[in-house]
C-alpha positions as a printed NumPy array, in Angstrom:
array([[152.015,  53.06 ,   4.998],
       [150.875,  53.285,   8.607],
       [152.169,  56.099,  10.712],
       [153.852,  55.694,  14.093],
       [150.679,  55.88 ,  16.198],
       [148.941,  53.117,  14.238],
       [151.98 ,  50.856,  14.553],
       [152.239,  51.588,  18.273],
       [148.523,  50.874,  18.838],
       [148.79 ,  47.634,  16.874],
       [151.813,  46.595,  18.911],
       [150.021,  47.374,  22.176],
       [146.975,  45.435,  20.993],
       [149.143,  42.401,  20.22 ],
       [150.858,  42.64 ,  23.618],
       [147.452,  42.684,  25.325],
       [146.25 ,  39.809,  23.15 ],
       [149.313,  37.676,  23.922],
       [149.045,  38.466,  27.65 ],
       [145.374,  37.448,  27.629],
       [146.183,  34.247,  25.735],
       [148.916,  33.32 ,  28.235],
       [146.497,  33.949,  31.115],
       [143.884,  31.743,  29.451],
       [146.411,  28.926,  28.955],
       [147.505,  29.222,  32.596],
       [143.864,  28.96 ,  33.706],
       [143.288,  25.871,  31.544],
       [146.484,  24.266,  32.868],
       [145.405,  24.714,  36.5  ],
       [141.865,  23.523,  35.749],
       [143.269,  20.326,  34.206],
       [145.618,  19.792,  37.169],
       [142.75 ,  20.388,  39.621],
       [140.487,  17.987,  37.739],
       [143.132,  15.264,  37.761],
       [143.688,  15.715,  41.511],
       [139.925,  15.562,  42.109],
       [139.597,  12.394,  40.021],
       [142.477,  10.73 ,  41.903],
       [140.915,  11.623,  45.269],
       [137.538,  10.283,  44.175],
       [139.154,   7.111,  42.836],
       [140.966,   6.509,  46.139],
       [137.807,   7.265,  48.127],
       [135.732,   4.896,  45.989],
       [138.197,   1.997,  46.183],
       [138.75 ,   2.369,  49.959],
       [135.152,   2.927,  51.035],
       [134.018,  -0.565,  51.96 ]])
């Protein structure tokens, strides 16, 4: 059975892993939103540019 320090280190590792994963998902979300905005702007510019 693992002692207290191994359990604590494992718990801290999982907290760091989950925090990193949430940061990655936030980055992907904003990249998708930015890409959609860019595509809409380019679509409007293309259809209204003579």
